[in-house]
N, C-alpha and C positions, 0 to 999 in steps of 0.2 A: 560804300552798302551793296549790295548788288540787285539793277535790277531785269525789268521785265525787257525793256527797250537795250539792256546791252545783253540778254541771250537769246532775243529770241522770242521768248517765251517762257514761261514762268509753270515745273507741277502746275494738276486742279489743286490741288493741297492747300493750297499759296495762295488759294483767291478766297472771296466775304461769302457767301450765303447772297445770292442773287442777284447778288454778276456773272451777266452773260462774257460767252468767254468760243474763241472757235479752237479746236480740236485740228496742233500745226503739224504731231507726232505722239507716236505709241511706239516706247520705249522695249525693248523682247524679247526675242521668238518668234514664228511662229504660231506656237498653243496661241500667249496669248493675245493676240494683236484678231486672229483664227472667237478664240473663248472672246470675245468686246466687241468685236465687229454682229456677233448672230443679238449683242444684242443693240447693235445702234446705237455703238460704240468706233467712232473709226477719224481719220484724219478727214480734213473739213466738215462738217459734223458740228454743232453747235449745239455747245454746252451748257447746262446753268446747276448750278451745284444750291438747293431747295435747304435745308437743317447740314450739321452739325453735332458728332464730338468729337470725343478722345482719341478712338476709333473708326469710326468711323466718317461717312458721308452719300448721303443721299443726293443726289444729281437725275435731273431732266432733263431728256432727247429725248427727238422727234417730241413723242403723245407721251412714254412711258418712263416715270420711276422709277432705279434700282437705286444701290442702297454697294456700297466702295469700299474698303478697309485704304490708310493709309496706304498701306504700300499700294495697294492699285492708283490712288490717287496721283501716288509718286509720278507715277512712270506714263504715264499720261499729257505730253506739255499744250497748253496753252499759251492762246494772247487772245488780254479780255476786246471782247466787240464790242467795233464802234459806225454808226456811218458806213464807216469807209473800206468799212473788209466787209472782201470779195462773201 
């Protein structure tokens, strides 16, 4: 079993609802990163999954809620936010 600790992060798609995370990396080319950054999704930002279904999930970043498909959530690498996370 591959764990978050072994690889330094997991795709956001694997996180559970209401679990706070910090974005470590966004996989993809500049256009994808720019589009996500324009809606507040960028490295070192906090993110929370607020709802999920078979095709997509709704995330909260800053004070906004955004719907993302699972293809996109697999490109967002996160780690669980703890009291030790900067």
